N, C-alpha and C positions, 0 to 999 in steps of 0.2 A: 431362379427368380432374383430380380435385382433388389439390392438392399441399400437404402439411403440413410447414412449416418449424419446427424446434424449435431453440431457442437455450438452451444451458446457461451460466448465470452472470448475475448482475445487477450486475456491475461496469462498468467503463468500456467494454470491448469489447462486452459483451452488450447494454447499453443502446443504444449507438450503432448497432449492427447492427439491432436492432429498430426504432429510429426511422427509420433510412434505408430499411429494406425496406418499412415501412409507408407511407412517403411515395411509393414507386413504385406502390402500388395494383395489384399484379400480379393479374390475373384468376385466379380459381379457386384461391386460395392462403389458407391459415390460418397465422398466426404465433403461436407459443406460447413464452414465456420461462419457464424453470424456475429458481427461486432459493431458497435455504434462508432467505431474509429477505424481509420485505415492504417493505424500504427499501434505498436505494442509499447506501453509505458512501463519502465523498470521502477516499480514503486519504491523499493528499498532506497533508491538514490534520488528520489524527487526533491528531497529537502536541499539537495546540493544546488538545484536551480535557484532557490531562494537566495543563496549566498554567492551567486556569481557563475556557476556552471552553465554551459550551453545546454539547451534542450536536446541537441544532437547527441549528447553523451548519454541520455536516458531514454531516448525515443528511437524506435526502429520500425521501418515499414513492414507491414505484414507480408508483403511480397518478398522481402529479403529473408523472412523467417520460415515461411511455409513452402513445402514442396509444390510443384506445379500441378500434382494431382489432387490438391485440396482447393476447392472452390471457396471464394469469400464473397459474402453479401454484407455490404455496409448498410446497416439499418438499425433502427431502435425497435426492440422487441416490445409489443404492447400486450401480448397475452400468450400464455402457455396452456394449450389444451391437451392434457395428457390422454384423456379418453378418446378424443378424436384424432390423436396422433398428428397434431399440426401446431405450428408456431405462426402467430399473427404479427406481422411487422408494420412499421409506421404508415405505409401507404395503403394498408388494408389487404395486402397480398398474403395468402397463406403459404407456409412452407411445410410440406408434409415430410414426415420422418418415419423410419422403421426403428431406429435406435436413436436416443437422444442422450447427450452428455450435457448437464447443466454445470457450467463453470463460471457462474456469475459471481463477481466479488461482492464484498459487503459494501454498505452505504454508511455515510456519516449519520450519527445520531446526536441530536442536541438535547434530548431528554426533556423536550417541551419547555426549555428555560426561556423566559421573555428576553427578546432582543438578540440572543446569541446566534440564532440561525442567520439573521440578516447583517449583523454588525461584525461578527468574528470572521477571521481569515483562516484559510487551511492550505494544504498542499497534497491533496489526494489525487490530483491530476496535474498534468503540465500547465494547463490553463489556470488552475488555482495557484500553483507555485509562482507563475509569472505575474499574476495579479498581486500576490503577497510581495514579491520582490519589487514591483512597481510602487507599491504603498510605502515600503520602507525607504526607497529612494526619495520619494516625495517628502518624507520627514525632513530630509536634509536641504531640500530645495526651498522649503517654506518654514524656516526656523527663527524668524524674527519675532521675539516675544519681549514684552516689557519688563518681565521679572524673572529671576532665577527659578522661582517655584514653577512658573508656567514652562520654562525650558525643561525642567525635570519631568514634568508630566508629559510633555511633547515627546520625549525620548524614552518614555516608559513602555516596555514591551512585556506583556503578560502572556505566558504560555500555559494553557490548561491541559493537564494530562501528563502524568510522569511515566508513561510507557516508553518503549524504544523510540517512537517517532518524536515525542516531546523532548526526550533527553537528547537525541541527535540534533534537532534543530536548535535547541538551546545552546549546545556547545558550539555549533557553527556560527550562531548569531553573535555570541560573546566575542568571537574573534572579528567577524565580518563588520559588525556595526561600529566597533572601535576604530577599524581601519577607515571606514567611511567618515567617521567623526574627524579623524586627523587629516583626511583629504580635504574636508570642508572647513578646516581650522575651527573646529568646535572641541571643547574640552571633553575628552572621552569619559571623565567621571560623571558627565550628565546622563550617560547611557545607563539605564537600569533594566535588568532582565529578571523577571520573577517567574518561577516554575511552580504552578499550583497542582497539588495531588491530593485526591480525596482519601487515599489510604495512609497507612502509617509509614510507608516507605516507597521510594520509586522502584520501577522495574519489578513489580510484584510477581511476575510469572518466573522470574529468575531467582536463584538462591540468595539468601540474605547477605552473604559475604560480598556477593557481586554488587548489590545495591550499595553497600558501604563504601566500596572502592569508587564507584561511579559518583556517589554523593560527594565524596572528598574531592574528586576531580572537578566537578561542577562548581563547588564552592571556591576552589582555587582559581577558577576562571572568573569569579566575581558574580556568580548567579545566585540569587536568593531562592531558597527552597521553602515552600509553605506546605507542610504535610497535614493530613487530617483536616483539610479545608475543602469546602464545597461551593462552587460558583452557584449563585442564586439568579442573577440577571445581569444585563449590560445595557448601557445607553451610550450615546456618542462620546461622552467625556469620562465615564465612570464604570468600574467593575465592582459588583456587589457580591461579596462572599457572605457566608452565613454569620460571621462575627466581625467582619471588617469591610472597609471600602477602600478602593484604589482609584487614583486618577490615571487613566491611560486611554490613548486613542488606537492602540494596537493590541488586540487580543487574538492569539493564535490558538485555534481549537484542535487538539489531538485526542480528546478525551473519550470519545464514544463511537461505536460502530454498531450496525444492526444488520439483520438479514435483508437482502435485496427484496424490495417490496413486490417485485414480480412474483417471487416465491410465496410470499405471505398471501398473495391473492390467487394462487393456483390451487385448484381442487385436486384432492387425491394424495396430498402430502401430510405426513404426521411430523409434528415438531417436538423437540425435547425441551427441558426446562431452560436450557441455554438458548432457546429459540433458533435451533438449527434443525435441519431435516434429518429424521432418524432413518439410517440406512442399514442394510444387512451386510454379510461378509463379502459381498461383491460390490458394495457402495451403491446398491439400488434401494430406492424408497420402498417401504413396506407394500407388498401386493403388486409391485411393478417389475416386470422381467426385462423390459426394453429401455428403461430409463436409469440414468446414473447421475449422482450428485457428487461433485468433488470440490476440493478446496475449502474456502471459507464457510460455505453453506452446509457442509456435511458434519454430522454429529460424530466426529472422530477425535482421537486423543490429542493431536497436535494441529487441529484445523485453525485457520487463521494466519498461517505462516506460508511464505512463498515455497520454501522447501517441501512442505506437505502437499501443496497444490501440484508441484512437479512430480512428486511421487505418486500422487493419486492419478495424474494423467497417464503415467506409464502403466499403472496397475489396470486401469479401466481399458486401456488399449489392449492389454494382455487378455482381459476377460472377454472383450468383444471378439477378438481374434479366435480365442478358444471356442466360443459360443458358436460363431459362424462356421467353424471348421468341425463342429460336433466333437469337441474334446472336453475333458473334465475342466471345470472352472477353477481358477486359483482363488485362494482365500486371503483377504486383506490383513496385512500385518502392519501396524503403525510403525514408522521408522523415527528413531530419535533424531533430533534437530540440533543444529549448531546456532549460537547467537553471537553476532559480531556487532557491537555497539560503539560506533565512533563518537568521541566527545572532543570537539575542538581540533586543533591542528596536531597531526602525528601521534594521536593517542586513541586507544580503543580498549574495550573489554571484549575478550573472546572466550566463550564457554561452550564446551561440548562434553556432555556427561560429567564426570568428575574433574575434568581438566579445565583449568583457567590460566589465562595469561593477560597481562595488562601492559599498556604502553605502546611503543612503536611497532614491536613485533605484532601485536594484535591488530594494529592499524593496517599493516601490510597484509596480514592474512585476510582481513575483511575486503580490502580492495582487490586481492588476488581472487577471492571467491566471485566478486563481481566480474572480473575479467574472464574467469573460467566459464562463467555462465554464457557470456556473449560469444566466447570462442567456440563453445559447443553448438551454438545455434547459427553462426554466420560464416560466410566464406572468408578466407584470409583478406581478400581485397575490401570487402564491405567492413570488416572489423577494423582494418587499418584506416579506412576513410572515416569511420565513426570517431575514432580516437584522435586522429590528426585534425579533422574539421572541428571536433568538439573543443579541443585545446586552442585552436585558432580563434574561435569565436567566444571563448571564455572571458569573463571580466578579469582583467589583469590588475 
């Protein structure tokens, strides 16, 4: 009997699952990946687009990543019907499945704060990153103001969220915006970058000593850190915190994520206190033997990280291969992850287990990890073209 495997999502987990399943060459199976994009976005490096990198450096066509025995449907999924074993896509067409892998990433959450969803900027996609880059460039094209106070407000950037994304973009902007200021003959001291964090320290998922080192680096770059502060609302000219007000036309939001709304609207799933899907030892939702949830959406120890999504993809491919070949199923074991946090030029923090290193070596390690990921996925010719074209079209 023919078996149709459907994968939802063209991110880290979806791509890795498809590649691993294809490599198994399971008889009488068809693999289909559904994504709303024709390309893969390397999320850990999207912040670099904001500060001059070319999208070519972080965007790869799905055709270059997936084997020829994996079909791709470019469509927006509108409904997941687990009982009926079908996926509804944008034009109303049903896609039937025998096995389903849900690899949908998380969505941005604005916590219902007034004005933030419409006025703040982000970089969770190439489109968002380019919009933010264009906005920052426009600040320097339209900087004629009658008073120094208005100039300061004009070049005031507020970043909300002290996690890895907020820290990385803050460090890069500290260098990038001052270079733009000099190029436009503007006093770099007019540039102000504030990083707002609701907790008592930045990088709260990492050990405290790592937070301390990164905090020192951010302050050395001239970035102001406001801890234990909560954003309350935003309008065109102002940012309102619980106990203070700031004038700014640029608010970058990196503070919150939530489960994909497709999953919250799907019947048959159980959710944990962290609002993730409860899964068993094979990453299957409770009571479902043919459905798998991986990556950000799964209630696992290290969910929310690209490395975990990749590990999950490999694991689920192993499970499906074993299941269809009537073998014993493997048991999921969470794998520890490494953290590489670049901050500004030629400096990063790198953490894995009890090992830490800071500075240029950590910066090289982080970029080497990025290179190894693409090298493991692409042909040498495609890899070479991505890096050479990316450098060619990067802002100099």
